[in-house]
Every structure is written in structure tokens, then in C-alpha cells.
N, C-alpha and C positions, 0 to 999 in steps of 0.2 A: 645531353640537354643543351639547347642553345636558345639565346634570346632572339625574338622576332623583331621586325622593324617597328611594330606598334608598341613594343615594350612588354608584350606577353612572352611566354616561353613554351618550348615544346620538348617532348621526350620521345623515345622510340615507342611504338604502339604495343600495348599489353592489355590483357584482360584486367578489368579494374573492379575492385570491391570498395564500396563507399560506406562509411559509418555515419549514421545520423545521431548526433549527441544532443538530446533535448535536456538542457541543464537549467537550473534555477539560479540566476545571477542576482546579486545585490547591488543596488546603485551606489557607486563610489567605493565598493570593496574590491579594489584592484587586485590585491594579493589573493583574496578568496576566489575571485573569478578566474584568475590565472591558475590557481591550484586546481580548480575543477577542470579547466581545459587541459592542463598537463596530465591529470589522471585519466581523462577520456582519450587523449592521444596515446597514452601508454596502453590502455585497454584495447583501442582500435588496432594498434600495431600488433598486439598479441593475437587478435582475432583475424589477422591477415589482411586488414584493410590497407589501401594505399592512400585514402583520402578520408578525412573526418570533417563533418559540417556542423557548425555551431549556429545558435540563433543570432538575431539582429542585435547590434551594439553589445556584443558579448563582453568586451573589455570593461565597459563602464556601467552596464545595466540600463534597463529601459523602463520608463522614460526619464531621462536625466533632467529634463526641463531646463531651468535657468542655471543649473550647475554648469551648463555648457558655456556660460559667460565667464567662468573662472579659468584663467590661464593654467593654474596648477592642475585643475581637473583634466584639462586636455593633455597636459604633459604626462600625468600619471597614466592616462589612457594609452598614450603612445608607448610608454615604458612597459605597460602590461602586454601590449602587442609584441614588443621586442622580446620580452621574456618567453612568450609562447612560441614565437618564431624560432628561437634557439632550439626548441624541442623537436622541430620538424626536420629531421635528418633523412630518415628513410620513409617518411610519410608526410603528406601535405595536409594542410588544414584551411578551411574557409572560416574566417573570423570577422565578425562585425565590429566596427570601431568608428570613432569620430575622427575624420581626416581633415587636416587644415586645408583651406582653400588658398593656394599660393597666388591666385590672381588678386589684383587690386580692386576688383569689382565684385559685387554680390555679397552674400552672407559669408562669414568667415570659416564655415565648416561644411563638410559633406558628411552625410550618413553613408558609410562605405562598407563594402565587403572586400576583404583582402585575402588573396590566396598566398599562403605561407608555405615555403619549401626551402630546405637546405639552409635554414637559419635566417631567412630574410623574407620580406614581402616581395614576391615576384610579379604580382599582378593585382590591380585594384579596379573595382567598378563602383561608381557612386550611384546612389538611389536617384531614380528619375522622378517618380510621382510622390510628392510630399503631402500627406493628408492633412487637412485643416478643418475637418468636420468632427463633431462629437467630442471625444476626449483628446483628439490629436491637434497639435499646433506645430508641426515640424518645420514649416516654412518660417517660423519665428527665428530659427537658428541655422537651418541648413539651406544650402544652395542646391538646386536640382542638378543632376548630371548634365554636363555640357556635351558629352559624347558617349556613344555605346561602343564597347570593345568586347572581344572574346579572347580567351586564353586557351592554350593547349597544354594538356597534362596527360602523360602516358598514352598519347595518340588520340585522346578524346578532346574535342573542341567544347569548352565549357562556357556557359553564360552564367554570370553571377548577378542575380537580381535580388531585390530587397522588398519583402512584404507587399506593399501597395503596388509594386510594379506588375503584379499579376492580377490586379483589380481593375485594369483599364476598361474592360468590357462590362463591368458590373454597373447596374443602374440603381441609383439612390432616389427613392421617391419619384420614379418615372423618368429620370434623366441620367445620362452618363456624365460623370464629373470631369473626365479627361478626354482630350482630343488626340493625344499621342498614345502609342502602344509600344512600350519598351521591348516586350517579348518578340513582337514582330521585327523590331530592329535587330535583335540578337539572331533571330532565325535567318534574316537576310544576310547576316555575316557568317552563316554556316554553323551556328551552334548545334551540337549534337545532344548535349545534356543541359537541361535548364535547372539550375540550382536556385532555390529561393529561401533566403534566411529571413525569419519573421519574428515580430513581437506583436502578435495579434491577440488582443485581450478577449476574455470570455464574455459572452452574453448568450442568453437562451436562443438556440437556433443558429448560432454563429458558425459552428463547425460544419453544418450541412452546407452552408454557403461556401466555406473554404474548400470543401471537397469538390463541390460543383465547379468552382473556378479552376482548381488544379486539374480536374479531369477534362474540362473544356479546353484548357490551355494545351494539355498533352494531345488531345484529338486535333485541335486546329493546326498544330505545327508538326504533328506526328513525331514528337520527341518526348522522352521520359522527363518527368518533373520530380525533383527531389526537394521536399519542403520540410524545413526544420523550424519549428515554432518554440518560442520561449515558454517556460512553465514557472509558476510561482506567483506570489502576491507582492505587489509594490504599491503601497498606499491603498487607494480605492480600487485599483485595477487588479484583476486576477487573470493570470495567463494559464490556459488549460493545456498547453502542449498539443497533443494529438497530431504530432508530425506524421508525415506520410510520404510514400513513394508511389508514383503513378507511372505505369508504362506508356509506351507510345500510342497504344490503342485507347488509353483513358481508363484502364482498369487499375484499381488500387491494389498494389502489391503488398504493402506492409503499412501498418499503423502503429504509432507509439501509444503508450498509455496516456490516459487523461489525468490531469491534476497531480502528477508526480513525475520525477525525473525518470528518464528512460533512454535506452540506446539500442541500436540494432545495426546490422550490416547487411547490405544487399550487393548482389553481383549484377553489374549493369548489363551484362550480356545474357542474363537469365532472370528476367523480370516477369515471373508468372503471377497471375491474379490471385489475390487472397481468396480462400475458400468461403469464408463467412464474413459478414459485416457485424459490428457490435450493435447491440440493441440499445436504442436511445430511451432514456428514462429521465424526464425533466426534473422530477422530484429528487432523484438520486444525484443528478448533475448539480443542482443548486446546493444540496447538502454538502457535497464534496467540495464545491467551489468555496462555500462559506467557511468550511473547516480549514481549507488551505489558506484562505485569506486571513483568518484569525491567527493561525499558527505563524505565518510569515510576517504579519504585521508586528506581532509580539517579538519574534526572534530578531527581526531586522531593526527594531526600535530599542531592543535591549530589555524588554520586560520578561518576567518569568511567571507572574501570577496575575489573576484577574479578580475583580470584585463585581458582583452583580446584584442589583436591587431585585429581590425575589418577591413578587407580589401574589403568587398563587394563580396568576393568569397564564394564558398560553404563550404569550410573547416572551416573557422572562424565562419560562420553562424551556422553550426552544433555544433561546440564546445560551442558557446554561448547558443544554445537551450538546450544542455545537462547541462550546468552550471545553467541555470534558473530552469530546472527541479530538479536539485540536491539541490540547496541552496536558490532559490527564486530570483526573478528579482531585488529586492532591494539590493542584495549583489553582483551584477554583474556590472562592468563598462567596456564599450567598448571604445577603443581609435582608432580614425581614424587618420592616419599619411600619408597624401597625399604627393607624390613626383611630380616632373615636368611631370612624365609620367602616373600618376594616371588618369584614365578616369572619366568623369562626371558620366558615368553609374555605375562605381564601387562605387563612393561616394554615389550616390543615393541608390544603393542596400544596402550598409552598414547602412545607416540611416533607410531604410525600415525594415531591420532585427531588429534593436534596437527598433524601434517604435512598431513593431508587437509583439515582446517579452516583451516590457515594461521596458527595462533597460536604464539607463542613458549613454550618450556618452560625450566624449570631443574630440576636434579636435586639433591636434598638427602637423602643416605642417613641413616637413623635408627638404624642398627645400634649405633653407639657410644653414642648417647643411651639406647637401649633396654637395652643391657648395663649401663650405669651405673645405671639405675633398678633393674634386677634385683639387681645387687650391693648397692646401698644397702638394698634391702628384703629381702635374704637369699634371693633366688630364683636364685642363681648356680649351683646344682647342675646340671651338664650332663646328668646321667642322669635327672633328675626330669621328669615329664610337664608339659607347658606348661599352666598354669592359666588360668582365665578372667581373673584379675587381670593376668597377663602379656599376654594378648591385648589387654586394655584399655589397658595401658601403651603399646602400639604406636600405637593410635588416638589416645591423648592426646598422645603425642610429636608426631604429625602435626598435631593440632589446635593445639598450641602454636606450631609453626613457621608455620602459615598465619596465625594471629592476629598473630604477630610481624611477618610480612611486611606484613600489613594496617596495623599500627601504624606501621611504618617508611616505608611508601610511600603511605599514604592510600587503599589499595584496599579494595574490598568483598569479603569472603569469601563465596562461594556454597557452602552445604553441599549435599550430594548424596544424602542419604537419601530413600528413597521412602516412600509411605504404608504399604505392607505392613510394612516394617521398623519404622517409627515406631510402628505400631499395637501390635506385640508386644514392643517394647523391644529389638529386634535392632539396637541402636545404642549408642554410648558417650557418656555425658555428658562434656563438655569434650574430646571427641575428634572423631569424625566428625560430631557434632551441633554443633560450634563453627561460628560464622559469623554473618553479618549478614542473610542471606535464605536460606530453605529453599525452593529453586525447585520441587522435585518432591515435597514432603512431603504433598501431597494427590493424588498420582498413584500408583495401585496398580502393582505390579511388572509385571503383565500388560499394562497400558497403556504402561508404559515400553518394553517390548519392541515394541509396535505403533508407538510414536513412532520408535524406533531403526530399525525396518524401513522406515518411511516416509522418514526421512532417507537411509537407504542407497539406497532405490529412486530417490530424487531426486538421487543422486550427491553428497550433502552429508556423508556419513559412511561410513567403511569398514565392512566386515562384522564386524570383530573384536568379540568380546564378545556377539554376538547368538546364535551357535550354541553357544558353550561354556557349561558349567554355571557358575552364579554362585558366586563365592567371595570372601571377605574377605581371603584370603591371610594368616591370622593363625597358622596352624599348618601343618606339612607336609601337603600333600594335602587341605587343608580345602575343603569345598563347603557351600553354604548348606543343602541338604537334610539335612545332618548335624544341623542344629539346628531346622529349620522344616519344616512340611508343604510339599508341592509348591505353588508359587505359584498354580497354577490353582485348587487347592482353597482355599488360604489366602485368596485375594482374594474368592472367593465367600462364605466364612464372614464375612469382615470387612465386606463390603457388607451382609449380613443383620444382623449384630450392631451395627455402628457407624452405618450410614446408615439402615437400616430398623428399628432398635430391637427386633429380635426377641430373645426369651429363648433361652438355650441349649437348653431343653427343646423349644421350638418348632422350632429349627433341627435338632435331632436327629430330630424327627418327619418332617422332609423327606427323611431317608435318609442323613444324614451320620454318619460314625463318631463314637460317643459320646465316646470318650477324646480324639479329636482336637478335637472341638468344645469340650469342657470345658477342655482345655489352652489353646486359643486364647483363649477368653473370659477365663480366668484371667490370661493374659499381658497382654491388653488392659487389664484392670482394675488389675493390679498396676503397670503402667508409666505411670500418670497423672502421677506425680512427674517422670518424665523429660520427657514432652511439655510440662509446664508450664515447663520451663527451655529449651525449644528456641527458636531464632530464629523470627521471623514467617515463615509459609509462605503461598504463593499458593493461593487457594481455587479449585478447579475442579469439585468434586463437591457433592452436596447437603448433605454433612456433613463439614466439615474439622476438623482439630485446631487450633482457633483460638478466636476470640471467640464463635463460634456453637455451641461445645460446652463446657459449663461443669460439669464433674464435680468433686466433692470428692476430695482425695487421701486424707485420713484417713477411712476408712469400712470397713464390713464387706462382704465379698463374699457376696452373698445368692443367687446363681444356683443 
């Protein structure tokens, strides 16, 4: 082996087997992340691999956000890299890390991929394309690559690219975001293998785009693409893995599992197409994504048990089913909090859900608390109509109870509001919005029904709540359609307005009722202040109410 003039290195040519190690990293858990890499290096070596590839920012976890501003964080990240490098004696590893920018200009860090071998970092390539759309803000901390380089290992010329670097040709809303093409630059330098380490978060339909980009890249440059994606949940983001290897003809050779850690080895000289492609099932995808998101949020935040307000409705039933799948029935507690308007049917359905899923419940009536609030505020006239204020008092009493149980027992409150309700403000601040994690806040109501039906069909949930009209049980005989358009219509409008950014006029031109469209758009815009105070929610669509949607609260409605 010898060093080249450009700082890369070379070895004598050999056949090469490469391992893809799709691991679940935790932000700031440098020892845990290093231990996972060391275990994968040992496994890959036993499997006869000469190189193992890890996801983006493997050392520190993704996305580290403003932790990158802490010098100690960067120091620990480099120490982690050094620890892993020491294990690369007879095998090399591609590891993502935060590399200091030694120049006196630009951002202080690079998002980098390092090739580790014989105990040291022998080659580094920085990320060129830094995404700044949706949930990404990498240019906040990272400097883009100032040069493109290739390295040689075992007679193969390698290009190390990072996630967005293979997205240069993709169009967002009809336009390309980037004028440069890092992969073209690597190809011009003679790269024979294109390695892409990624932390690409899950959203419905996202993996089909990734596969298309990897296949197009392989075909354009007639070179194999080895893509290693992160898996796991980090706050609102869920990473689905689904790493892949594509041969020079654009055929997918191997796929890793979705929503779980996985690894495999390929021989770069024998990349035969996979015989079958996995069947895509959106409902199953969302269920698995949410289960992973809940499990990792709890584990990485140090929680072991959850508490859920169990209403007898479909939303709390689905959240309970996800929680049981994520952490086990013994770690779930359902709390029934009947008010004077809670129907016997709702109580029965809540008990049925808990019995079917096998978790414990407790019942804490709120009637006395509610009447005390009413009397204190002067709403005690029994002949007066129930106001919205009084409806909200019920929700807030329940929210206080759940948070008190959380404080007393160290449990995590899972809020149960869906995306349809959160979009239009059909939720109560400090009431049903209270909690530590909003599990289905990015799941439209119509998808909630599909998930419930799937759980029912698999025998994991009773039928209660699926057929009956949705209701918050806040007034006698109350049903959701009293306040909202039918969910089939509402969800279509919300997708067009929130996810596809269409104006109210454009939506009306599609044939929707003008009054309904304007009402829904007004409700979405007016309730930004509520969503800003909501707990973090798990992202499963292309546009969630989280870090990827940043609208001002104080503004004029201009539609």
C-alpha cells in the first residue's frame, strides 16, 4: 500500500467484498455508536468482507442540529472516529463524521465520509450538496466540499459521496435545486465504485424516489452504486434504512430490510440483479414507521412506560396498539376519564381495546373537576347551552390528569390527535394536545381508519370505533361532522393545501365547494399558534407539522 499525491492511497488489485451495515445510531451516544460499528466490523471481517460501509454522521448520530456548536461534541465525535479506526487492521470502513474545517473561512465543519484503514483515516471526502429544504438545515453548520477526490483501495477507485450528493438531478416542485453534480465530478476522476452514505428520513413514497435516483446514477455513469442509509428514530424523524446496491446497468442487486437494523455483503465483481422486488404497502409502512418512532423516542429519551388517555375512539385505540407493538403491553397504561357527556358505548369500547391488547387501565372520572371549573368560572347554569369554553375545560382536565400521572410515575404521555384535527385546530391546547410525543399527528384521519382496519384484520384490535361516527363526547350527542367536513373531503383538501402547497383558488378550480375550501384554509392558517405548542410528532408524510414546516404565527391571511 502506498500514499498517492492527492492524499489517497492504493493497494494491489484484488477481488473485493463490501459489507453494508445499516445501523441505528443515537445522537451524542459516542460509545454506543462506536460499539455498534466495532461489532459490525468484526461481523464483516468474519464474512470475508474487505470493506464495511456505515451511514451518514455515524459517529455522532443524525441530525445533531446545534449540538454541532459545542466543541466537546466535536471532540467526542473525533475520538469515536479514532476508536473505530483502530479496529480497521485487515478491513477498511467508510464512516460518516463531523470534520473540522481547518480553513479560516466558511463554516467550521464539514459533513464528511472517512475511509478508515490500518488504524487511521487514510482518505476523506466532504459532502458537496447541503440540503436546506423541509427538515434539513445543514448549511447552518457545514461548509460544502471545496474539492472532489477519489481514493483507491484493493485496486478499486472509490468515490465517497454523502446522501444529497446523488440528488443533484432530482427536481423539487418542478425545478432542480442544484447546479453542480458531484457524481459527475467523481466519474471524471475515474471512480469505479460510487459509495453513498446517507441519513435520508422516511416519508410515504420516499424510497421509490431513492431507488430511482440510485438506479439513474448507476446507468448514467455505468458504475455500481452502494447506498447505505440510516435506520431508527431521532425525535420527529424516522429513518427507514432500505439500503441497497445497484449494479452498473441500474439493476438493484440487494436491498436491506426496512425499519430495522440489517447488514449484508456483496461481491463487487458479481453484482447480479435481485430476483424479486418487495411489495409496497403504505399502511404497513406507516404502522412500522410509527412503531419504530415510538420505540426509539422512548429508548433514546430514557422512558420505559407510557400513559394514554383512552377515550373509546379510534385515535386513542390506534395509538395504544402502536405503543403495545413498540414497547409491550406491560409498559402501557390506559386512563379512562369520563365526563358527564361520555357515553356508555365509549366506555365499553375503551375497555374492549385495553382487554384485547392486554394492557392495564385505570378510571378517573372528571365530572367533579369539571363542575368545579364551571362553578368557579360562572358556567354553572344547568339550563344554559354548553359553550366551547366548557368543552375545552373537559379536555384540559384530562390533560392535567395525564401530565400529573406522568410526573408522579415517570411515564411518557402519548397524545392521540391526528393530522386532520391538528391541521384545523380541532384540538385543545393544554388538553388533548398535552403530552411528550404526538404519535399520529402526521397521520390523516382516513389513514388512521386504514391502520385500525389492518390491526382489526390481524386480530390485534377489536372493531369498536371503526364503524361508529367519530365523536369527542364533549356535548350530548356530539359528532365530529357537526364541526368539520367529512374526513374523506377534509383530508383531500389538507393534502392539496398543506403538502402540495396549492392555493385555495387552485383547489376550488378542481371542483371542491368554495365555502368548504375557504373555511378549511382559514382554519389551517389560524391555528398555527396551536401547532407551535404541540409536542413533537412523528413524521410520515412529505410535509409534517414540525421542523420542516416553518410558518409565522403573526401574519395576514392572503388567500
